[in-house]
C-alpha positions in Angstrom: 36.9 20.3 -8.3 33.2 20.4 -9.1 31.1 17.3 -9.3 30.5 17.8 -13.1 34.2 18.3 -13.8 35.1 15.1 -11.9 32.9 13.0 -14.0 34.5 10.7 -16.6 34.9 12.2 -20.1 32.4 9.7 -21.6 29.6 11.0 -19.3 30.6 14.7 -20.0 30.5 14.2 -23.7 27.2 12.3 -23.5 25.7 15.1 -21.4 26.8 17.8 -23.9 25.3 15.9 -26.8 22.1 15.2 -24.9 21.6 18.9 -24.1 22.1 19.8 -27.8 19.5 17.2 -28.8 17.1 18.6 -26.2 17.5 22.2 -27.7 17.1 21.0 -31.3 13.9 19.1 -30.5 12.6 22.0 -28.4 13.1 24.3 -31.5 11.3 21.7 -33.6 8.3 21.7 -31.3 8.0 25.5 -31.7 7.8 25.1 -35.5 5.6 22.0 -35.9 2.3 23.6 -34.6 2.6 26.3 -37.3 2.6 23.8 -40.1 -0.8 23.4 -41.7 -2.6 20.1 -41.1 0.1 18.8 -38.8 -1.3 15.8 -37.0 -1.4 16.3 -33.2 -0.4 12.7 -32.7 2.9 13.4 -34.6 3.5 16.4 -32.4 2.9 14.2 -29.4 5.6 11.8 -30.7 8.1 14.6 -30.8 7.2 15.6 -27.3 8.0 12.0 -26.3 11.3 12.4 -28.0 11.9 15.5 -26.0 11.2 13.6 -22.8 13.9 11.0 -23.8 16.4 13.7 -24.6 15.7 15.5 -21.3 16.4 12.5 -19.0 19.9 11.0 -18.7 18.8 7.6 -17.5 15.3 6.5 -16.4 14.9 4.0 -13.6 11.2 3.2 -13.0 10.0 1.6 -9.8 6.8 -0.4 -10.0 4.9 -2.8 -7.8 2.0 -3.2 -5.4 1.2 -0.2 -3.2 3.1 -0.2 0.1 5.7 -2.5 -1.4 8.4 0.0 -0.4 9.0 1.9 -3.7 9.0 5.4 -2.1 11.0 4.3 1.0 13.8 2.9 -1.4 13.9 6.2 -3.3 13.9 8.2 0.0 16.8 6.1 1.3 18.8 6.6 -1.9 18.4 10.3 -1.7 18.9 10.4 2.1 15.6 12.1 2.9 13.3 9.9 5.0 10.1 11.9 4.4 10.8 13.2 0.9 8.1 11.0 -0.8 4.9 10.1 0.8 4.8 6.8 2.7 1.8 5.2 4.2 -0.4 2.1 4.6 -2.7 3.3 1.9 -1.9 4.2 -1.7 -1.0 7.8 -1.1 1.0 8.1 -4.4 -1.8 8.6 -6.8 0.3 10.1 -9.6 3.6 9.3 -11.3 6.5 11.3 -9.8 9.8 11.9 -11.7 12.7 12.7 -9.4 15.3 14.8 -11.1 18.4 16.7 -10.1 18.0 20.4 -9.1 19.8 22.9 -7.0 16.9 23.2 -4.7 14.3 20.7 -3.5 11.0 21.7 -5.0 7.9 20.2 -6.7 7.4 21.8 -10.1 3.8 20.6 -10.1 1.8 18.6 -12.6 2.1 18.2 -16.4 -0.6 15.7 -17.6 -0.4 12.7 -15.4 3.2 13.4 -14.1 4.6 15.4 -11.2 8.2 16.6 -11.6 10.2 16.9 -8.4 13.7 18.3 -8.1 16.3 17.5 -5.5 20.0 18.3 -5.1 21.2 14.7 -4.7 24.5 13.8 -6.6 22.9 10.5 -7.7 20.2 12.4 -9.6 22.9 13.9 -11.8 23.2 10.4 -13.3 19.6 9.1 -13.1 16.0 10.1 -12.9 13.9 7.9 -10.6 10.2 7.4 -11.3 7.9 6.5 -8.5 4.7 5.0 -9.8 1.2 4.4 -8.3 0.7 1.0 -6.8 -0.2 -1.6 -9.4 -2.9 -3.0 -7.1 -4.1 0.4 -6.0 -7.7 0.9 -5.0 -7.7 3.9 -7.4 -8.8 2.4 -10.6 -6.8 4.7 -12.9 -3.4 4.0 -11.3 -2.5 0.8 -13.1 -3.3 2.2 -16.6 -1.3 5.3 -15.9 1.7 3.2 -14.8 1.5 1.0 -17.9 1.4 4.0 -20.2 4.6 5.2 -18.7 6.6 2.0 -19.0 7.7 2.4 -22.6 9.9 5.3 -21.5 11.9 3.3 -18.9 15.6 2.3 -19.4 15.2 -0.3 -16.6 12.3 -1.4 -14.5 12.6 -2.3 -10.8 9.8 -4.5 -9.7 9.5 -4.0 -6.0 7.9 -6.6 -3.8 7.9 -7.2 0.0 10.2 -9.9 1.4 7.1 -11.4 3.1 5.0 -11.4 -0.1 7.5 -12.2 -2.8 6.4 -13.4 -6.3 2.6 -13.5 -5.9 0.5 -14.5 -8.9 0.0 -10.8 -9.6 3.7 -10.2 -9.6 4.1 -13.0 -12.1 1.6 -11.2 -14.3 3.5 -7.9 -14.0 6.7 -9.7 -14.9 5.0 -11.1 -18.1 3.8 -7.6 -19.0 7.3 -6.1 -18.6 8.7 -8.9 -20.7 6.2 -8.1 -23.4 7.4 -4.4 -23.3 10.9 -5.7 -23.9 12.2 -4.0 -20.8 15.1 -4.9 -18.6 13.6 -5.9 -15.3 15.3 -6.3 -11.9 13.4 -7.8 -9.0 13.9 -5.8 -5.8 12.9 -7.6 -2.6 12.2 -4.8 0.0 12.2 -4.9 3.8 14.9 -7.6 3.6 15.8 -6.8 7.2 12.6 -8.6 8.3 14.0 -12.0 7.2 17.2 -13.8 8.2 19.8 -15.2 5.8 18.3 -18.7 5.5 14.8 -17.2 4.7 16.5 -14.8 2.2 18.0 -17.7 0.4 14.6 -19.5 0.4 12.9 -16.4 -1.1 15.6 -16.0 -3.7 15.3 -19.6 -4.8 11.5 -19.4 -4.9 11.5 -16.2 -7.0 14.1 -17.7 -9.3 12.2 -20.9 -9.8 8.9 -19.2 -10.4 10.4 -16.9 -13.0 12.2 -19.8 -14.8 9.2 -22.1 -14.7 6.4 -19.6 -15.6 8.3 -17.0 -17.6 11.3 -18.8 -19.0 14.1 -16.7 -17.7 16.2 -16.2 -14.5 15.9 -12.6 -13.2 18.4 -10.4 -11.4 17.3 -10.2 -7.8 18.4 -7.5 -5.2 17.5 -7.7 -1.5 17.3 -4.2 0.0 16.4 -2.5 3.3 15.5 1.1 3.3 15.7 1.0 7.1 19.3 0.0 7.1 20.0 2.5 4.4 18.8 5.3 6.7 20.8 3.9 9.5 23.9 4.1 7.3 23.3 7.8 6.8 23.0 8.7 10.5 26.5 9.9 11.0 28.4 12.8 9.3 29.7 10.3 6.8 28.0 7.3 5.1 28.6 4.1 7.0 29.8 2.0 4.0 29.4 -1.3 5.8 25.8 -0.6 6.8 25.1 0.8 3.3 26.3 -2.5 1.7 24.2 -4.4 4.2 21.2 -2.4 3.1 21.7 -3.6 -0.5 21.1 -0.1 -1.8 24.7 0.0 -3.1 23.5 -2.4 -5.8 21.4 0.4 -7.3 24.3 2.9 -7.4 26.7 0.3 -8.8 24.2 -0.6 -11.5 23.7 3.0 -12.5 27.5 3.6 -12.7 28.0 0.5 -14.8 25.3 1.6 -17.2 26.7 5.1 -17.6 30.1 3.6 -18.3 28.8 1.6 -21.2 29.4 3.5 -24.5 27.0 1.4 -26.5 24.2 1.9 -24.1 24.8 5.7 -24.0 24.9 5.8 -27.8 21.5 4.0 -28.0 20.1 6.4 -25.4 21.1 9.3 -27.6 19.7 7.6 -30.7 16.3 7.0 -29.3 14.9 10.6 -29.5 16.5 10.9 -33.0 14.8 7.8 -34.1 11.4 9.0 -32.9 11.9 12.4 -34.7 13.0 10.7 -37.9 9.9 8.5 -37.8 7.7 11.6 -37.5 9.6 13.3 -40.3 9.4 10.3 -42.7 5.6 10.1 -42.1 5.0 13.8 -42.7 
């Protein structure tokens, strides 16, 4: 049985409607430029609707450079060197990771690189790797902020040894203003023991409640343990759970099993197109 055929009927139906939406909006984009005096801004809004229709679920990873965003994505995909990793902000563009039969970089469109990879997880979600929010390249932060409105969920990644700095609090406030679901991901959790982990969790929780007025979801993850779990012919489920990366997969599966969430995901591009139509 194929991977697609084995998916629940809800996801199959959702995917069929999403593809139909994508084709209809594509056809619309072929017609709009031919209309006299059509505002380029309105055409841009329809392109944004096409983006939403083209991505099943968008999980955006943000945070300071070298906080572990790329390592986490690499561990989830099972390819240690798939995305660039280094002590300096090597990721100077937004990268969208999507499912494809072959691993390849489709190159640049505007400020975004699209990369395809044959991971079963990418059939359900598109990951977005963003430039570091404290990057030495001045245009990184603005590029990341411009992209946030497209996210279904934001993962704010911070090092276990540098959790909830003042800048991270500021980022949390920004995401709250965007109205986005934010999950805090504490990376390199293997560098601290259980008691230190509990201390970090309590500190992050208290800072969020005191300064921002809400208690966030917090995941501790270790890309290192995630790669160790993949060393054999089969995934070591015990090590995978210890890595904390199972939380990402479980969350994605839960979201894709929520009919109301999928309905809203399908309605978003239609709402954008309807707004453009009403204003024409």
